[in-house]
N, C-alpha and C positions, 0 to 999 in steps of 0.2 A: 340481308335476314334470313330469307329463305335457307341460304347454304347453312347458315347457324343451325336454323330447325331440324332441318336434316341430319346434321351432325349430332344433335341432342338427342334423336330417335333412337340412334344407333349406337348411345353409350353404352346399352345393355349387351350389346352383341359380343364383348370380348368374354363376357361371364358365359355367355351361350355357348361359344366355341370351346372354352375349357372343359365343360361338363359334357359336351358333344364328344369330344376326343380324349376324355377319360378312360383309360384301359380296363378292362375287365377286373373286378376287385371281389374279395370275398369279404364281408364286412360284418361282423357276429356273426347269425346262422343265414344270413341272405347271401346268395349268390346273383353277385349285381352284374349285369351284364353292361348295362348302361343307363343313364340316368333320364325316367319319362320327363318331358319338355313340352311344355305348352306357351305358346305365345299370343297375346289378343293385343290387336294394335289398332286404333281407329283410322290412321292413315294408310296403313299399308307397307309402307317402307321398310320397318325392321322385318314385319311377316316375309317380305319377299327376300330380303335379303339372309334370314336364319333359314329358310328353305333352300336358298342359292347355296349356303356354306355347307347345310346339309348334303345336298346331292354331291357337291364336290368332296365330301370327308367321308360318305358312308364306305366307299370302296374301301377306304384303308381301316377299316372296321371288321373285313372280311376274315384277317388272322387272329384277331381276337375271339370270333366266332368258333374258328377253327381249332385253335388251342384249347378251349373250353370243351368240345366235343372230343379233341382226344386224349383229353384226361376224364372222361365222364365216368369211367370205370373208378378209378380212385373216390370221386365225389359221391357214389352210387355207395362205395364201400364204407364209407365215413358214414353215410346218412343211416346205414344198415344196421353197422353196428351202435350207433347213437340210441337208435330205436331199440334192439335188444338190450342193452345196458338199462333204458328206461322201465323196459319190462319187467326185467330180473328184478330192479330195486323195487318194485311195486309190487311184484310176488312174495319176496323176503318175508313181507310185514305178514303177520299171524293174522289178523282181522282188517277187514277192507272196509272203508265206509262206502256210502252209496257213490260217493262223488269218486271216488278212488277206484273201485269197481268200472264206473263210466269211463274214467282216464285209461284204466288197463284195456279197457275193448276197443277204444278208439284208437289207442296206440297200434294195438295188435292189428288194429284193421290198415291201419297206416303203413305198417310193415310189411302185411301182403300186398299192398296196393303199389308199394315202391319196388318189390321184387319183380310184381307183374310187369309194371312199366319197362323196368330193366330188359326183360324178357323181352318185351314188344319193341323198344327201341333195337337190339341184339338182332331181331330178324328182320329190321328196315335194311337192304342191300346199299343203298346208299351211303350209310354209317358205318359199312365196314368197308370200306374201299375206297382210299385216298383218289382214285383217279374219278370216281363219281363225285365223290364228296366236292371235289375241286370245281366241278361241272354245273353245279347247284348256284342258282343266282343268289344275290346277296339278302335280298328280303326273304328267301326261304330258309336260307341259314340264319338270319337274325329269329324271324319266328322258331325254328326248330330249336335254338338255343336259351332264347326266352323262354320257352314253355318248360323245356326240363329243367332249368335253373329255377323256375318258378317251383315245379313239384318238390325238387330236392331242398329247397329253402323253407316249404311249409314246416311248421310244427306239426299238426295235424292235416294229413291229407283227405279230404272229404271225397266220396264214391262221385259224386256229380262232378265235381271240379276235374276231377280224373277222367271221365269219362267224355266229358266237354273236349280236354285237352289232345285224348286219344283219337278224338274222331275229327279233330282239325289237323291233326297231324297226318293222319290215314289220308284225309281230302287234299292234301297240300299240293298247291301247284309251284313244283321245284324248279321252274322254268320262269315264273313271273318277275318281273323287272321292275314293279312298283317300287319308286322311294320309300326308306322307311319314315322319313321325314315328309308331311303331307302339308301342302298349301290349300289352303278354302279362300276363296275368291267370292264373297256373294256378289260383286259387281260385275263378275265372269260367269254368274251362272248356276255357283255352288248352292247347298241349298244344307236348311238343319231341321232334322225332324224331330220335335219334341217327344213326339209318343216312340220314339225308335228305343228299343232294349227293353229293361225291368217295367212293368206294369207300374210298381213301387215309386220308381225315379221318374216317370213321367207324370205319375199324380202329386208328387210332392212339388215339383219343379212348378208345374200349372197352377196349384193350389197357391203355392208362396207367392207367384205374379198376382191371382185372383185377389188375394187378400189384401195385397199392397195398393191395388187398384178399387178395392170395393167403395161403393158410393157409402154404405152403411154398414160401417165395421162394427156395430152394437145390432146388429139385426138379429132378432130371434130366430130367424132361418137359416142361420150361416151355416150351421152343423149340417143342415138338410141339401144345403148348395154344395157341401163339401160330399156328402152322401150321393148325388147325382152325379157331382162330376168322377169320383174314384169308381163308383158302380161303370159309369158309361165307358171310361178308360178301359174298365176290364173287359168288358164285354168287345168293342172295338179289336182288343188286342189280343183277346182268345179268337177270336174268328178271324182277322186278317194277318196277325203277328206284326213283325216290323213294317209292313205293307198298310198297316192302320196311320193315317195321317190325320191332321188337324181338320181336314174336310170331312172326313168319316165322322169323327166326333160331333161335329156341329150337326150333320145330317142325322146323327141318333138324338141329342139332348134336345137340339133346338126344332127337329122336325122339318128341316129343309132339305129338299130336293137337289144335290149338288152331282152335277155330271151323272146326272139319270139315279141317282143312288138315294134314297129317303131312308126315313127311320123304320118303316116297315119292311124295306128288303132287307134292312141290318139285320133286324130282329129275326126274318126269315132266314138268314144263312147261321146268325147264331143257332138258330133251333135246329137246324139240320147238322153244324157241329155237335152239337151234345148228343144227336142220334146217332154219331159216329165216331164220338168220344169213349173211348175203353177206361179210361183214366179215372182215379178216385174223386175228382173235382165233380163230378156229376150231380150231386145234392147243392152245391154251392153255384153251379152254373144254372140250375132251376130256378134256386131263388133269384139270380140274376136277371135270368128270363123273365121270372112273375114280378119282379119289382117295375119293371119298363112296362109292360104289356097289361098289368094291373092295376098297380101303385100307382104309376107314372102317367101312361097312357092310357085311363081307363076307359075311355071310349073310342079307341082310336081312330074310326072312319068318321065316325060323327061330329068332330071335333070339339066336344065337350069335355075339356079334360079336367082330372082329379083337383082336391086341393095338394095334393102332391106338386103336380106341375105349376098350379097356380103360385104357390109359395117361394119355390124355387127361381124365380123371376129374374134375380140377380145374377146367376151363373149364367143365363143364357144370354143376359144384356152382355155379359164380359164377353162371352165367346163372340157374338154376332158384334160388337163394338170392336173387338181387337183383332180376330182374326177374319172376320167374314168380307175379304174384299180380295181383289187380284194381286194385289202387290204383295200381301201376306202368302195367297197361298203359292205363289211362285217361289218366296223364299222359303217356306217350311213343310211345303209337301212335295218330296222329290218323286220322282218316277219309281214303280217298283223295280227293285233289284240295284238301287242305286247305293253306292259305296257309303257305309253311313261314316259320322263325324263319333268315336268312341273315346272317350276320355277315361273311360274306368281301365280298357285294355291298355290305352297309352301310359297310365300311369303304374299300372300293374307290371308292364312287361317293358316300360324304358322305351316305348315308342315317341315320335315327334309329331307336333300338330302345331303349324303355323297359321294363325287366322286373321287375316284382312278383314274389318270388322263394317268397312264403310261398304253399305249397300246401292249407293247411287239413287236412293229413294228418300232422304232426307235425314236429319240428324235423328229427330226422335224415331224413326223407325230403325237406324243403326243402334241407337243408346238401347231400345227393347228387345232387338236381336243377342244384343250382348249382354242385357241382363238374364236372357233366359237361360243362356250359353254358362255365364258364370254359375248359376244356380245348379247347372247340371254338372260342372267341375266340382264344387263345393260337395255335392251327393257323391261324387264319384270318390275324392277324395276320403269320406267317412267309409264307404261301402270298401274298400280295399280290405282283403282277409290278412291276417297274421297281426303282427304287432311291431313295436320299435326295432327288436332284433331280425325280423324276417321281413320287414316291408322293403320293397325298391323306394329307393330315393326321387323325388319328384321336383321339378321346378317349373314355378308359374312366373310369366314375364308380364308383366301389366303398363302399357302405355294411358295415361289418364285414367284410372281405375274409379276415380271417383264422380266421371262422367256417367257412367254404366250401373254402379251397384253401391247397394248400402255400405258404406267403408265397414261398416262396426260389424258386419255380417259374415268377413273375411278374416276376424280378429283371431276365433276359436283355434282353427288349423295353424294360422300364422304363429300363435305364440305355444301351442301345446307340440312339443318335440317329437310325441309319438306317433305326430300323423307325417313326418319326415317330408313336409312341404317346405321347401324354401321359395319365398316369393319377393320377387325384384320388381320395382314400381320406379316408374320415372314420369314427371310430368311435362309434358309438350305443351306450350303455348299454341293456342289456335289463332295465327294471324292470316 
């Protein structure tokens, strides 16, 4: 029976291998190097096998990456010509609407950025020398080609995305031998930080879990709970960036001193950050500071808190009961500098992430971690830029998905082809 069970878990493996081995293709307007693939496995067998397969196969992908780079000038010519023709077509019209004027502007901006990007790449010595190119690690080749393909595939290139990719390529470690496919094993000490990445993703992920567990779903203070949670996440993210964790959030919202840091220290750090911040966010930062120091912690030192504090008890109860224990801290609070699990990056560029969901801390903890992860994956699906002609394909492989998530919540991107996500599910009896 055990042998049968293991075989059944691996039934998805041929599909995974087929997508992994797929050669570089141009599909519609998308230059697709490879398919983004995410595996979620409560047992760990499939996760480990897909990782093993990936490590064995990824060296064979080098030729695909090299072929793309050798032909990059052709792709740039096509992209530049496409944008120039689009500009000419718009300019031929006698009178332009406001929308057409805006389209003309962003298309011209995209053309300029595309030309600048081409010039940037042509100045990189390793891209213009076959001998140097052959010495670059497979991981570095993947990152270079996937980012270049992404810029060339985007219908409209934003300056923010452009600058992010430029910075990444400038700082790229050309010798890194990290595998393209990543294996996450929580039972072996790996972690998942719900506060990593964009504030919006973290806010929506935690609020979705909060509302699913809220004791009083019709509470008149539910909007206040949401406001406290969202503003708390904004403060810790703006203060500590991706080093912010659940510990930091609990310290701020629940006034808990954890690892020597409490709300008073966090607000002091935030206030110092505001003083050193030259961005356009100063006014909103001041509003966030005022909310917690005055509206929330009205008499911070004395302990007599405001009505805002008293009426937002549900969110504090949720944070305390769900996260405030050693087991959750070990799983959800990585050390600073720990490599994150970036699902958006994986789906955008064609990465590979295999996750063994078993934590060694019981099924309830496994299920909870899985629900958080699936919520973040769902957000990543919806956050990808582009449309059905420019997005990279993504595959999601789920073993026993019914155990970890509200099945109905996955149906939106399962049934809408524009999201370009194929979901493969298999049920494995837990004998």
